[in-house]
N, C-alpha and C positions, 0 to 999 in steps of 0.2 A: 805536529801532532800527525803521525801514521797510526796507517791502521790495517790489518789485515784480516781481508773474510771469505769463507768457501762463497763462491759465484751459484751454490745451488740455495742454497741456505740463506744469502742477499735477498735471492728470486722469491722466495718463499716468502721473506717477510717484509717483501715488499709488497705483493702479489696479496694478502691477506689484509695489511693495513690500507690500503689502498683504495679499497672497497666503501672503508668508512670515514674516508677524507671528504670533507665537504664541497658541495659543486654549489655552482652560480650563486656561491655567498660574497654579503656584503664586508666579511672579515676575512682578507686572503690569507694569511695563517692557516686558517681553516682546511685550503686547499693543500697542505702540504704531510708532508710525514714528519716527526720529528724524529731525529737519527740523534740518542745520547748516548755515546762512549764514552766506554769506562776501560778499568785495565781489565782488560778477559772478558769481558760483557759489553753489547752495543742492543740497545732497547731501541725499538720501532715503536714508533705512535701514531696514533691519527685518530680522529672524533670529529662528526660535525653538531656535536652538542646534545646530541639525542644518544647516541651510541660511538663508545668508542673501544680500540682494538687496540693492543701492546703486543710486541713478539719478544722475547729476550733470544739473542744469539750470540754464542760463545766464537770471542775475536782474540787476534793478537794487535795490543796495541803498546806503543811508548808514551800516550798521554790520555789525556781527556779532552773531552769538548760536546756542545749540541746544535744540531743545525738542524734549520730547517728549508727540506726540498720540495718544491711543487710536486705533489705526488704522480700528476699523471707523466709528468717529464722525464720522471726518475724512471717510472711504469715501462713504459715504451718505447726506452731507451735498452733494457733489460731484456726485453721481450723479443727484440729484434736480434740479439744476441746468441750463439750458439757458445757457451760458457765453461760446458760438461767440466767438471775435475781443474777447473781453473781458480785460481785465488785471484781475490781480489784486491787491488790497493786504493784506501781512500784519504784522500788529505785535504784539509782544507789551505785557502789562498788565495788572497782580498777580496772576501766576499763573495770567493766561489765554493764548489765542492767537487774536486777532482774525483773521477770513478775512472781509473786505472787498471786495463785486463792485458794481456798480452800481447794482444792486435788491435785496442779498439780502448777508446779513452774518450768521456765522455767529462764537459765543463758543463756544472749545473750552478744556475743563480739559485743562492739561499738570501731567505726574506729573515728578520731577525726573530731568532727564538726565543727571546722573551715574551713575545706576544702569544706565543701558542699557550692554550687554554691546560688547565691541569687536569686531569680526565680522573672522578670519582671514585673512589675503592668501596666496597663496602669490607668494615673488617669488624668486631667484634660479633660475630654473628656464625653460627653452628654450617659446617657447611654441609651437603648433601653429596653423597660419591651416586652417580647414574651411571648405565651404559651410554657411549658417545651417540654410539648406533640411532638407540633408541629414543635417547631425546632429538638429533636431527627429523630420524620419519615422524614424531609426534608432530612437529612444526611445521614439516614440508606438505604434513597431509591436509592441513586445513588453514595456512595462511592466507591463502588465494579464496576465501571465503568473504574475509574481512573486508568494510566497508574501507572506498579510495577517498573517500574522503572525511577531514578530522572536524566536523563540524560536531559529532557524537565521540569525542576519544575511545571511550570506551566498546565502539561496533569496529572501531580501525585497529583494533588491539585481537592479539588471541590469550584469551583468554584459560593460566593453568591452573587447575587446582588439583585436591588428592578426594577419590572417594573409593572408601574402602581401600583394597590392595592396590587402586588403580590410579594410575597419576592420565589424567585427562585433561587433553586439548581442543578447545574451542574457536568458531570464528564464524561470525555471522554481519551480514550485510541489513538484515532484514528482510532480504527478497530470499536467501539459501541460510544453508547453517551445515557446517562440516563441523563431526566428534569423532576423536581418534581414542580409543583407550589404550593404555600404557601400563602391562602388569610391574608392578615395584617389584625388584630384588630382594626388599626384606619388609615386614612388616614393620618395623623399629622408622622405616624412610618419615623423616616429615619433613613434607612439602607446603610452601606457604600459598595461598592463593594469589595468584598476581597476574595482572594485563600489564603484556607486553606488546610497542605499538608493531603492527605487523611489518610494514617495512624496514622497521629494527631486526627481526627474526628470519626476514632474508640474508641480510650480514653475519647475523648469528651462525645460521646453519650450514653456511659456508665455510667459517671458520672453524666448526666443529667437524667437516670431513679432513680437518688439518689434524685434527686429533686423537692422542691413542687412544684405547679399543674404553676406556672412563673417562669421565668431567666433574669436574668437583663445581657444583652449583650454589650458588648463597646469594639471600635476598634480604633486603629490610622493606620500610614500606616506599621507597625512593627508586631503589637502584635494585636490578640482577646484575649477578657475573657468573663466567661458566670460564671453566680454566681447568690448563692442563699441560704438563709438557713447556713452561714457558712461555704461555700461548693466554691469553685473558683479554673476553669480550666481555664489555660491561653495557648495559642498556638502563635507561631510567623507566620505570615502570607507573601506567598508568592512574590517576586517582578516579576511581570512579568505581561504579558497580554494574557486572557485567548482566541482560537480562537473563531473567528466569528462565531459558529457553525450555526445561523439561516438559514444561506446558502445552508448547503448540507439539510437540510428539505425538502424532496417534499411536495409539494402546492396540489398532489392529487397521486392519485395511479392506473393501469392498470389491475389492479388484487385483489381481496380481499376475505380473506377464513376467515370465524369467525365458532373457534372452541372454546369447552369448553376447559377451562384453564387445570384441573385435567387431562380430556384425552388427550392431547398434552403434557402433564408430563409426565403421565404412558408410552405413546408410545417412549418420546425421553430417559427415563431410559431402555425400550428394546434395544433402537438404541445404544447407549453410548456403550452396552457390545461389540459391532460388530467394531465400528469407530476405524477409525486410529490413528496416532501418533497425527494428525495435529485437530483430531477431528471432521472429516468433517464427514456431514450429508446433503444428496441429498432431495429436494422439487420438488418432480412432483406434477403439480396442471392441471387438466384438466376440465373446465368448463361444457364441452359439457356431458362427463361422470358423471360428478357430482364426479371427482376423486380427493384426496389430500393424495398422500403415501409418506412415510418416508424409506430413502433406507440409509444406511451404509454398508462399505463394507474393511474388513481387509485381506489380502494377508495370512495371519499368525493363524486366527483364524476362518473366516469366514463371512457372511452376511445376511443381516436382511431386510425384507423390509414387513410396515405397513401400514394399511390404516385408516385412521381418518375420522369421520362424521365429514360434516363440509358443509356450507353456502357457496357456490362459484361463484364471479361474477365478469366476465371480460376474460383476455386470458390465452390461455395456457401458461404454462411456466415450465422450468426444471431449479432449481438456487442452488448451495451448500453454505450451512453456516457453523459456527463452534459452535457443539452441546451446545457446555459450554456456550459462550456468551449469545445464548437464553436463557437456562433454567435460567441463572443469575438473570434475571429481574423478575421473576415468584413472589420472595420474595415482591416486591414493588407493586405487583398486589391483591388487596382487590377482584375482581369481577372474576365471577363465568366462564365468556364468554370473549373471545379475538378476535380484529381485527388483522390479521393481511395484513398489505398492502404493495403488492410489486409494483415493476413501470419498472420491465423487468429485462434482464442481465445488471450484471454487477452494478447496480441498489442498494441503500439501502432497507432493508427491515422495515416498522416503524410499533411496536407493541403496541397495544393502547387497553386499557379498554374497551368494550362493552357498558357496565350501572354504574350508579355510579359515583364515583367519577372518572372524565374526566382529573385530572390533573397532570397524569403522561404520560410520552410519553418514548420510546427507541427504540432507532434504531440501525441495525446493518448492517455492511457492506458484501456483500458475498466473498464468497472464488472462485477462480480461478482454475478451476481442472487440 
């Protein structure tokens, strides 16, 4: 069996699937990309049993074959080659897979393909067509707020649900919360509530970047799939109940500081040099003195105090936060100015953009000194 494929298409298929391949797995075949070659088509597959990616690529082939190739090996090999506008020849030989270009040839060891698990599909469920960029932005805006621990799976997930004419993405680790609202293209769009493991959303968002302007989304009680242009990512869904987080979002505030986002970023970068092992930073706010200062202290390093230009209203306040938790949210805010809304000691801080897109909200719980 011989197969010819465009180098660029091969490289893209490997790049998309390689991210889903298992690492440090006890089942070696999970660290592979399965290449299923048929007449006219090659399907590249990879899975870690939590998320699976499949990419269909047109090829010229005089036969059929299925091969499991270590993902890291084939990805590293192709990444070092400048193969633009080249045609790659793929051919099996004595338990190996030969990948031949005009000036380079790789002989890759294969594993038994029959050990590769089937990637489940979502069938007999009506799909919803959504803008790809919108969906990707929703995931990227909140996933970093999910818990990295699997003790409570619902907290290590991104919660996706419908609220009126909006598709809502939310994630929390119980210390901070991120929420992003996206307007749905049609009132008739039916979105099922789902909890997607946050680790999977990272892989899914990368796959979405390779798709066209729209993506087909289908889900059942166990799985959700995202598909377009011969590319499909499938993720398991967490069986759990996301916290009723709306109860902890303050309805108002007692102190507000409006600052330039870049000024706050620069100040927190300086402060982080002197922060302790808990990344603790103290905000001191005094509306009468028009003072907003940021302080950090580390007995092993030293201390720092910086003042920020800010429009301040409300009550005076001293309060501590995890510096990293605050800086994480800046990637999700496009506005130049931020509103920091405080509600007194031991109450959460709410960060919102001042102008432009108001669909993002971020909440951070204070630290007890």
